[in-house]
One Martini backbone bead per residue (centre of mass of N, CA, C, O) as a GRO file, in nm:
protein
  432
    1MET     BB    1   0.097   0.035   0.021
    2LYS     BB    2   0.034   0.377  -0.042
    3ILE     BB    3   0.157   0.628   0.190
    4ALA     BB    4   0.053   0.952   0.295
    5TYR     BB    5   0.214   1.128   0.570
    6LEU     BB    6   0.100   1.402   0.750
    7THR     BB    7   0.322   1.608   0.948
    8ALA     BB    8   0.344   1.835   1.216
    9GLY     BB    9   0.556   2.048   1.303
   10ALA     BB   10   0.711   2.199   1.630
   11ALA     BB   11   0.952   2.405   1.617
   12GLY     BB   12   1.183   2.195   1.764
   13MET     BB   13   1.005   2.031   1.939
   14TYR     BB   14   0.893   1.798   2.138
   15CYS     BB   15   0.630   1.584   2.006
   16GLY     BB   16   0.397   1.347   2.041
   17SER     BB   17   0.298   1.338   1.746
   18CYS     BB   18   0.571   1.310   1.608
   19LEU     BB   19   0.662   1.054   1.749
   20HIS     BB   20   0.424   0.882   1.656
   21ASP     BB   21   0.441   0.921   1.348
   22ASN     BB   22   0.728   0.809   1.313
   23ALA     BB   23   0.685   0.529   1.440
   24LEU     BB   24   0.453   0.440   1.254
   25ALA     BB   25   0.590   0.473   0.980
   26LYS     BB   26   0.822   0.280   1.038
   27GLN     BB   27   0.639   0.027   1.078
   28LEU     BB   28   0.493   0.033   0.803
   29ILE     BB   29   0.750  -0.020   0.645
   30ARG     BB   30   0.821  -0.294   0.780
   31LEU     BB   31   0.536  -0.412   0.660
   32GLY     BB   32   0.568  -0.316   0.333
   33ASN     BB   33   0.518  -0.018   0.302
   34ASP     BB   34   0.468   0.286   0.117
   35CYS     BB   35   0.589   0.532   0.337
   36LEU     BB   36   0.537   0.884   0.361
   37LEU     BB   37   0.688   1.130   0.560
   38ILE     BB   38   0.532   1.459   0.572
   39PRO     BB   39   0.624   1.770   0.629
   40VAL     BB   40   0.466   2.042   0.801
   41TYR     BB   41   0.588   2.373   0.844
   42THR     BB   42   0.807   2.171   0.988
   43PRO     BB   43   1.036   1.999   1.092
   44ILE     BB   44   1.086   1.723   1.266
   45ARG     BB   45   1.117   1.607   1.609
   46THR     BB   46   1.305   1.320   1.712
   47ASP     BB   47   1.421   1.038   1.930
   48ASP     BB   48   1.451   0.892   1.657
   49GLU     BB   49   1.452   0.775   1.369
   50ASN     BB   50   1.418   0.974   1.087
   51VAL     BB   51   1.162   0.917   0.817
   52SER     BB   52   1.145   1.174   0.690
   53ILE     BB   53   1.142   1.387   0.450
   54ASP     BB   54   1.357   1.630   0.273
   55ARG     BB   55   1.075   1.809   0.312
   56VAL     BB   56   0.867   2.110   0.308
   57PHE     BB   57   0.534   2.184   0.354
   58MET     BB   58   0.393   2.459   0.430
   59GLY     BB   59   0.585   2.656   0.535
   60GLY     BB   60   0.595   2.857   0.806
   61LEU     BB   61   0.698   3.115   0.668
   62ASN     BB   62   0.506   3.131   0.428
   63VAL     BB   63   0.243   3.115   0.585
   64TYR     BB   64   0.293   3.367   0.762
   65LEU     BB   65   0.364   3.582   0.539
   66GLN     BB   66   0.098   3.542   0.368
   67GLN     BB   67  -0.079   3.655   0.597
   68LYS     BB   68   0.063   3.942   0.630
   69LEU     BB   69   0.156   3.927   0.301
   70PRO     BB   70  -0.039   3.871   0.034
   71TRP     BB   71   0.166   3.931  -0.210
   72LEU     BB   72   0.331   3.656  -0.171
   73ALA     BB   73   0.141   3.483  -0.357
   74TYR     BB   74   0.328   3.624  -0.614
   75SER     BB   75   0.590   3.507  -0.577
   76PRO     BB   76   0.862   3.363  -0.655
   77GLN     BB   77   0.982   3.046  -0.635
   78TRP     BB   78   1.265   3.105  -0.503
   79ILE     BB   79   1.148   3.219  -0.241
   80ASP     BB   80   0.996   2.971  -0.146
   81ASN     BB   81   1.234   2.775  -0.142
   82PHE     BB   82   1.398   2.927   0.065
   83LEU     BB   83   1.169   2.935   0.299
   84ASN     BB   84   1.151   2.595   0.288
   85GLN     BB   85   1.395   2.552   0.452
   86GLY     BB   86   1.459   2.376   0.727
   87TRP     BB   87   1.684   2.546   0.873
   88LEU     BB   88   1.529   2.817   0.858
   89ILE     BB   89   1.274   2.738   1.004
   90GLN     BB   90   1.405   2.653   1.271
   91LYS     BB   91   1.546   2.928   1.333
   92LEU     BB   92   1.260   3.119   1.294
   93THR     BB   93   1.059   2.924   1.507
   94LYS     BB   94   1.135   2.938   1.819
   95ASN     BB   95   0.895   3.174   1.888
   96VAL     BB   96   0.603   3.061   1.825
   97GLY     BB   97   0.463   3.094   2.115
   98LYS     BB   98   0.446   3.431   2.062
   99THR     BB   99   0.219   3.434   1.892
  100SER     BB  100  -0.051   3.589   1.828
  101PRO     BB  101  -0.375   3.497   1.863
  102LYS     BB  102  -0.490   3.660   1.626
  103LEU     BB  103  -0.297   3.555   1.407
  104LEU     BB  104  -0.348   3.255   1.460
  105GLY     BB  105  -0.649   3.265   1.391
  106SER     BB  106  -0.634   3.372   1.097
  107LEU     BB  107  -0.447   3.145   1.000
  108ALA     BB  108  -0.627   2.900   1.061
  109VAL     BB  109  -0.862   2.986   0.878
  110SER     BB  110  -0.702   3.008   0.613
  111MET     BB  111  -0.602   2.711   0.609
  112LEU     BB  112  -0.901   2.593   0.601
  113ASP     BB  113  -0.948   2.727   0.304
  114GLY     BB  114  -0.710   2.668   0.138
  115ILE     BB  115  -0.734   2.764  -0.194
  116HIS     BB  116  -0.908   3.023  -0.057
  117GLY     BB  117  -0.662   3.122   0.075
  118ARG     BB  118  -0.352   3.275   0.132
  119GLN     BB  119  -0.216   2.963   0.088
  120ARG     BB  120  -0.269   2.854  -0.207
  121LYS     BB  121   0.021   2.797  -0.310
  122GLU     BB  122   0.090   2.575  -0.101
  123PHE     BB  123  -0.142   2.382  -0.170
  124THR     BB  124  -0.082   2.342  -0.470
  125ARG     BB  125   0.193   2.211  -0.434
  126LEU     BB  126   0.096   1.967  -0.268
  127LEU     BB  127  -0.128   1.861  -0.459
  128ASP     BB  128   0.046   1.812  -0.707
  129TRP     BB  129   0.242   1.610  -0.572
  130LEU     BB  130   0.036   1.398  -0.473
  131THR     BB  131  -0.124   1.347  -0.755
  132SER     BB  132   0.136   1.314  -0.954
  133ASP     BB  133   0.396   1.187  -0.798
  134ILE     BB  134   0.252   0.981  -0.586
  135ALA     BB  135  -0.028   0.843  -0.576
  136PRO     BB  136  -0.194   0.741  -0.335
  137ASP     BB  137  -0.412   0.538  -0.144
  138VAL     BB  138  -0.332   0.701   0.122
  139ILE     BB  139  -0.420   0.981   0.340
  140VAL     BB  140  -0.253   1.109   0.625
  141PHE     BB  141  -0.354   1.305   0.901
  142THR     BB  142  -0.248   1.431   1.208
  143ASN     BB  143  -0.474   1.651   1.153
  144LEU     BB  144  -0.742   1.871   1.071
  145LEU     BB  145  -0.588   2.154   1.059
  146ILE     BB  146  -0.432   2.045   0.775
  147GLY     BB  147  -0.721   1.997   0.586
  148GLY     BB  148  -0.778   2.228   0.361
  149GLY     BB  149  -0.718   2.025   0.097
  150ILE     BB  150  -0.941   1.802   0.084
  151PRO     BB  151  -1.148   1.892  -0.131
  152GLU     BB  152  -0.940   1.884  -0.368
  153LEU     BB  153  -0.851   1.591  -0.333
  154LYS     BB  154  -1.130   1.459  -0.395
  155LYS     BB  155  -1.121   1.562  -0.697
  156ARG     BB  156  -0.804   1.450  -0.775
  157SER     BB  157  -0.846   1.183  -0.590
  158LYS     BB  158  -0.875   0.828  -0.478
  159ALA     BB  159  -0.788   0.867  -0.209
  160LYS     BB  160  -0.789   0.802   0.107
  161ILE     BB  161  -0.908   0.966   0.409
  162VAL     BB  162  -0.707   1.012   0.705
  163VAL     BB  163  -0.762   1.108   1.055
  164THR     BB  164  -0.588   1.228   1.328
  165LEU     BB  165  -0.686   1.274   1.668
  166GLN     BB  166  -0.444   1.472   1.899
  167GLY     BB  167  -0.528   1.807   1.985
  168ASP     BB  168  -0.719   2.014   1.841
  169ASP     BB  169  -0.873   2.146   2.087
  170ILE     BB  170  -0.632   2.288   2.220
  171PHE     BB  171  -0.585   2.488   1.994
  172LEU     BB  172  -0.868   2.610   1.976
  173ASP     BB  173  -0.864   2.716   2.282
  174SER     BB  174  -0.627   2.936   2.210
  175LEU     BB  175  -0.832   3.099   2.068
  176PRO     BB  176  -1.019   3.327   1.986
  177ALA     BB  177  -1.354   3.299   1.983
  178ASN     BB  178  -1.411   3.381   1.685
  179TYR     BB  179  -1.194   3.191   1.556
  180ARG     BB  180  -1.291   2.929   1.675
  181GLU     BB  181  -1.568   2.926   1.534
  182MET     BB  182  -1.463   2.943   1.244
  183ALA     BB  183  -1.297   2.683   1.254
  184ILE     BB  184  -1.525   2.484   1.324
  185VAL     BB  185  -1.694   2.525   1.074
  186ARG     BB  186  -1.468   2.419   0.879
  187LEU     BB  187  -1.427   2.140   1.007
  188LYS     BB  188  -1.718   2.035   0.960
  189ARG     BB  189  -1.694   2.041   0.645
  190LEU     BB  190  -1.470   1.805   0.637
  191VAL     BB  191  -1.588   1.546   0.764
  192PRO     BB  192  -1.744   1.410   0.510
  193LEU     BB  193  -1.449   1.371   0.352
  194VAL     BB  194  -1.381   1.158   0.560
  195ASP     BB  195  -1.324   0.815   0.600
  196ALA     BB  196  -1.133   0.837   0.870
  197PHE     BB  197  -1.097   0.823   1.227
  198ILE     BB  198  -0.820   0.841   1.451
  199ILE     BB  199  -0.833   0.738   1.798
  200HIS     BB  200  -0.693   0.678   2.137
  201SER     BB  201  -0.984   0.739   2.272
  202HIS     BB  202  -1.307   0.749   2.388
  203ASP     BB  203  -1.303   1.022   2.517
  204TYR     BB  204  -1.199   1.183   2.266
  205ALA     BB  205  -1.412   1.088   2.071
  206ALA     BB  206  -1.654   1.218   2.216
  207ARG     BB  207  -1.553   1.512   2.211
  208MET     BB  208  -1.506   1.537   1.895
  209SER     BB  209  -1.786   1.452   1.804
  210GLU     BB  210  -1.929   1.694   1.937
  211LEU     BB  211  -1.762   1.934   1.819
  212LEU     BB  212  -1.771   1.810   1.490
  213ALA     BB  213  -1.991   1.608   1.408
  214ILE     BB  214  -1.908   1.296   1.427
  215PRO     BB  215  -1.970   1.007   1.316
  216SER     BB  216  -1.930   0.691   1.444
  217ARG     BB  217  -1.854   0.542   1.169
  218GLN     BB  218  -1.572   0.720   1.143
  219ILE     BB  219  -1.471   0.592   1.412
  220HIS     BB  220  -1.140   0.487   1.542
  221VAL     BB  221  -1.020   0.309   1.812
  222VAL     BB  222  -0.662   0.335   1.894
  223PRO     BB  223  -0.437   0.229   2.081
  224LEU     BB  224  -0.152   0.322   2.197
  225GLY     BB  225   0.194   0.317   2.076
  226ILE     BB  226   0.541   0.207   2.130
  227PRO     BB  227   0.872   0.198   2.136
  228THR     BB  228   1.028  -0.045   2.369
  229LYS     BB  229   1.326  -0.138   2.351
  230ASP     BB  230   1.483   0.101   2.513
  231PHE     BB  231   1.312   0.018   2.797
  232GLN     BB  232   1.428  -0.242   2.846
  233THR     BB  233   1.485  -0.492   3.109
  234SER     BB  234   1.698  -0.746   3.290
  235SER     BB  235   1.586  -0.735   3.550
  236PRO     BB  236   1.431  -0.825   3.798
  237SER     BB  237   1.108  -0.845   3.879
  238LEU     BB  238   1.191  -0.676   4.144
  239ILE     BB  239   1.369  -0.384   4.169
  240GLY     BB  240   1.298  -0.131   4.317
  241PRO     BB  241   1.443   0.113   4.443
  242ALA     BB  242   1.678   0.335   4.312
  243SER     BB  243   1.730   0.441   4.616
  244ASP     BB  244   1.739   0.601   4.922
  245THR     BB  245   1.573   0.769   4.769
  246PHE     BB  246   1.280   0.955   4.658
  247THR     BB  247   1.169   0.980   4.314
  248ILE     BB  248   1.008   1.222   4.138
  249GLY     BB  249   0.875   1.225   3.798
  250TYR     BB  250   0.905   1.448   3.502
  251LEU     BB  251   0.785   1.404   3.144
  252ALA     BB  252   0.751   1.711   2.978
  253ARG     BB  253   0.634   1.985   2.911
  254MET     BB  254   0.715   2.308   3.051
  255ALA     BB  255   0.390   2.334   3.151
  256GLN     BB  256   0.092   2.413   3.278
  257GLU     BB  257  -0.091   2.195   3.122
  258LYS     BB  258   0.103   1.950   3.232
  259GLY     BB  259   0.151   2.017   3.559
  260LEU     BB  260   0.401   2.161   3.683
  261GLU     BB  261   0.281   2.317   3.926
  262ARG     BB  262   0.150   2.081   4.065
  263ILE     BB  263   0.411   1.914   4.127
  264VAL     BB  264   0.563   2.132   4.281
  265ASP     BB  265   0.355   2.186   4.506
  266ALA     BB  266   0.340   1.893   4.609
  267PHE     BB  267   0.637   1.862   4.675
  268ILE     BB  268   0.659   2.087   4.884
  269ALA     BB  269   0.442   1.981   5.082
  270LEU     BB  270   0.595   1.701   5.131
  271ALA     BB  271   0.909   1.772   5.169
  272THR     BB  272   0.836   1.960   5.442
  273LYS     BB  273   0.779   1.716   5.593
  274PRO     BB  274   0.813   1.508   5.830
  275GLY     BB  275   0.996   1.228   5.693
  276PHE     BB  276   1.077   1.373   5.381
  277GLY     BB  277   1.401   1.411   5.327
  278HIS     BB  278   1.418   1.186   5.073
  279LEU     BB  279   1.280   1.376   4.877
  280HIS     BB  280   1.260   1.399   4.515
  281LEU     BB  281   1.299   1.600   4.203
  282LYS     BB  282   1.246   1.525   3.850
  283LEU     BB  283   1.301   1.712   3.548
  284ALA     BB  284   1.166   1.690   3.204
  285GLY     BB  285   1.179   1.901   2.911
  286TRP     BB  286   1.054   2.122   2.709
  287MET     BB  287   1.161   2.477   2.681
  288GLY     BB  288   1.020   2.769   2.619
  289SER     BB  289   0.996   3.107   2.626
  290GLN     BB  290   0.689   3.085   2.736
  291HIS     BB  291   0.802   2.926   3.017
  292GLU     BB  292   1.001   3.106   3.192
  293ASP     BB  293   0.819   3.248   3.400
  294LEU     BB  294   0.712   2.997   3.538
  295TRP     BB  295   0.987   2.873   3.616
  296GLY     BB  296   1.088   3.110   3.785
  297ARG     BB  297   0.861   3.091   3.998
  298LEU     BB  298   0.913   2.791   4.085
  299LYS     BB  299   1.203   2.828   4.181
  300GLY     BB  300   1.128   3.024   4.403
  301LYS     BB  301   0.958   2.828   4.569
  302LEU     BB  302   1.184   2.618   4.623
  303GLU     BB  303   1.374   2.812   4.770
  304VAL     BB  304   1.187   2.907   5.001
  305ALA     BB  305   1.153   2.592   5.094
  306GLY     BB  306   1.454   2.462   5.095
  307LEU     BB  307   1.494   2.277   4.792
  308SER     BB  308   1.748   2.324   4.600
  309LYS     BB  309   1.886   2.015   4.655
  310ARG     BB  310   1.593   1.839   4.566
  311TRP     BB  311   1.629   1.924   4.260
  312GLU     BB  312   1.593   1.859   3.889
  313TYR     BB  313   1.691   1.977   3.564
  314CYS     BB  314   1.743   1.790   3.247
  315GLY     BB  315   1.588   1.878   3.018
  316SER     BB  316   1.590   1.789   2.674
  317ILE     BB  317   1.579   1.466   2.620
  318GLU     BB  318   1.702   1.202   2.477
  319ARG     BB  319   1.647   0.880   2.405
  320SER     BB  320   1.923   0.770   2.521
  321ASP     BB  321   1.830   0.909   2.819
  322LYS     BB  322   1.541   0.818   2.902
  323ALA     BB  323   1.582   0.545   3.048
  324ALA     BB  324   1.768   0.657   3.267
  325PHE     BB  325   1.572   0.855   3.385
  326LEU     BB  326   1.339   0.657   3.452
  327SER     BB  327   1.526   0.456   3.626
  328SER     BB  328   1.561   0.693   3.859
  329LEU     BB  329   1.273   0.633   3.942
  330ASP     BB  330   0.979   0.578   4.167
  331LEU     BB  331   0.787   0.805   4.030
  332PHE     BB  332   0.529   0.891   3.801
  333CYS     BB  333   0.430   1.249   3.722
  334VAL     BB  334   0.168   1.400   3.505
  335PRO     BB  335  -0.058   1.654   3.608
  336THR     BB  336  -0.271   1.737   3.408
  337VAL     BB  337  -0.504   1.984   3.334
  338TYR     BB  338  -0.577   1.858   3.086
  339ALA     BB  339  -0.728   1.632   2.866
  340GLU     BB  340  -0.550   1.389   2.761
  341PRO     BB  341  -0.535   1.221   2.439
  342LYS     BB  342  -0.276   1.015   2.495
  343GLY     BB  343   0.003   0.938   2.684
  344LEU     BB  344   0.295   0.854   2.593
  345PHE     BB  345   0.473   0.900   2.852
  346LEU     BB  346   0.342   0.671   3.017
  347LEU     BB  347   0.435   0.430   2.842
  348GLU     BB  348   0.737   0.478   2.889
  349ALA     BB  349   0.735   0.431   3.194
  350VAL     BB  350   0.617   0.146   3.185
  351ALA     BB  351   0.843   0.019   3.003
  352CYS     BB  352   1.049   0.092   3.259
  353GLY     BB  353   0.898   0.021   3.542
  354VAL     BB  354   0.723   0.274   3.643
  355PRO     BB  355   0.541   0.402   3.858
  356TYR     BB  356   0.213   0.566   3.872
  357LEU     BB  357   0.055   0.909   3.877
  358GLN     BB  358  -0.266   0.998   3.752
  359PRO     BB  359  -0.517   1.155   3.618
  360SER     BB  360  -0.889   1.121   3.596
  361HIS     BB  361  -0.840   1.198   3.276
  362GLY     BB  362  -0.897   1.137   2.970
  363ALA     BB  363  -0.686   0.872   2.877
  364PHE     BB  364  -0.598   0.745   3.154
  365PRO     BB  365  -0.822   0.544   3.240
  366GLU     BB  366  -0.784   0.360   2.987
  367ILE     BB  367  -0.489   0.298   3.026
  368HIS     BB  368  -0.512   0.180   3.309
  369GLU     BB  369  -0.701  -0.053   3.234
  370ARG     BB  370  -0.516  -0.177   3.017
  371LEU     BB  371  -0.273  -0.232   3.203
  372GLU     BB  372  -0.410  -0.408   3.418
  373LYS     BB  373  -0.509  -0.632   3.217
  374ASN     BB  374  -0.176  -0.684   3.126
  375ALA     BB  375  -0.013  -0.721   3.431
  376ASP     BB  376  -0.059  -0.976   3.604
  377ALA     BB  377  -0.157  -0.829   3.886
  378LEU     BB  378   0.037  -0.589   3.879
  379PRO     BB  379   0.105  -0.304   4.048
  380ILE     BB  380   0.170   0.006   3.844
  381GLY     BB  381  -0.075   0.205   3.929
  382GLU     BB  382  -0.254   0.530   3.957
  383LEU     BB  383  -0.525   0.744   4.044
  384PHE     BB  384  -0.640   1.081   4.059
  385ASP     BB  385  -0.814   1.347   4.128
  386ALA     BB  386  -0.813   1.594   3.888
  387HIS     BB  387  -0.966   1.819   4.103
  388SER     BB  388  -0.745   1.735   4.342
  389ALA     BB  389  -0.485   1.835   4.537
  390ASP     BB  390  -0.527   1.651   4.783
  391ASP     BB  391  -0.521   1.376   4.633
  392LEU     BB  392  -0.243   1.403   4.519
  393LEU     BB  393  -0.096   1.426   4.791
  394LEU     BB  394  -0.202   1.166   4.925
  395LYS     BB  395  -0.088   0.967   4.696
  396LEU     BB  396   0.200   1.047   4.713
  397GLU     BB  397   0.244   0.968   5.006
  398SER     BB  398   0.169   0.671   4.975
  399ASN     BB  399   0.395   0.601   4.769
  400VAL     BB  400   0.633   0.675   4.950
  401LEU     BB  401   0.569   0.479   5.185
  402GLN     BB  402   0.570   0.217   5.006
  403ALA     BB  403   0.802   0.187   4.804
  404ARG     BB  404   0.790  -0.025   4.553
  405GLY     BB  405   0.909   0.029   4.288
  406ARG     BB  406   1.034  -0.119   4.039
  407TYR     BB  407   0.950  -0.321   3.746
  408GLN     BB  408   0.886  -0.603   3.552
  409ILE     BB  409   0.772  -0.626   3.253
  410SER     BB  410   0.549  -0.792   3.080
  411PRO     BB  411   0.513  -0.937   2.775
  412LYS     BB  412   0.212  -0.872   2.742
  413LEU     BB  413   0.237  -0.562   2.793
  414LEU     BB  414   0.454  -0.499   2.584
  415THR     BB  415   0.279  -0.578   2.341
  416GLU     BB  416   0.033  -0.387   2.388
  417ILE     BB  417   0.232  -0.108   2.380
  418GLY     BB  418   0.335  -0.158   2.108
  419ILE     BB  419   0.393  -0.054   1.782
  420GLU     BB  420   0.315  -0.317   1.640
  421GLN     BB  421   0.021  -0.333   1.735
  422HIS     BB  422  -0.064  -0.054   1.646
  423ALA     BB  423   0.002  -0.079   1.340
  424ALA     BB  424  -0.186  -0.319   1.284
  425ARG     BB  425  -0.448  -0.162   1.353
  426VAL     BB  426  -0.413   0.063   1.146
  427LEU     BB  427  -0.383  -0.113   0.888
  428GLU     BB  428  -0.665  -0.233   0.900
  429ILE     BB  429  -0.803   0.037   0.837
  430LEU     BB  430  -0.660   0.111   0.572
  431ASN     BB  431  -0.756  -0.153   0.421
  432SER     BB  432  -1.077  -0.088   0.465
   0.00000   0.00000   0.00000
């Protein structure tokens, strides 16, 4: 099967969608498919072998400049080619998080207008290449927000259109209300043109179905999978605590919505109690310029609490260091504020044998149930009330006192969360 897989780059940061798209495309290729992973906006950044093509469509600079300066829609080809170079896009989109909401809103609406928006030249280039040079059997979009060209694709190609929904609502909620509503109207118009939607949890499927009026017959829920090889350990069945200290770990974007302030506040409350002098906190994840004020404030809190020597920020770690980071933890906790649609980071912690404590919203309850079902009765984690800081603190304290330590993941569970199983499930949908 020839598959064109469009994945949206995230301006140089590690992004769960990019990591998932790259891992899935890589496995689809291993299964004998001709799968092209095609970056849009920016090159993707992944912590594994990058299988995306060395070309960017709808480059972020061109898209942005054509929104601000409409006359660029008529600029010569050589200017577009220059602005679509991956190294230049990466260099000039580092501060993408500071783009004004108003400009982001108008840009999102224009992109959803496809060939009728200000980026018509970018869409035409992509559509010509897909329909003439590639002629795939299936075109997969990493989200519906990049699907402005779908109406024209349906006219020009017999390819099936498949869209993965994995965070579209989070972006929509960041837009000013008027632009959010305009974007939703346009997204709803695209829904009937899509042959199938792939979503990683029933919770997110229900939310997106309601938001975009997606009929249930178009929705396929496929549990998330990850490449597990790098996280496997040959240690004994019960590994135990990582050291004499008890270390709580956080691995996600260093952002408010991921629960960074939640975990820092809970750590301060617990670490300053008598009898918890052995408690430490390790943080890792991408930090953009838009997160610096939050992080500065949280560091101040930790210093005032007298905990300066009991926490560590390890930066945006590469895949080669991820297993070592996770193996140094006694408990994994990313207490997201929003209802997480994927939870890829949780599967990585589980693959490394780290007990977890996650909020009871979004994809996490389904992941938790799925893990328990395949864990051979081994307690590997629990959930806390997503709306209660007290419950988070109470269950953190309970986990510290129990100090269960890391465990050896069972072959059954390893298979269930593996990218191989996930890819096989996705391929079944693509073939149908």
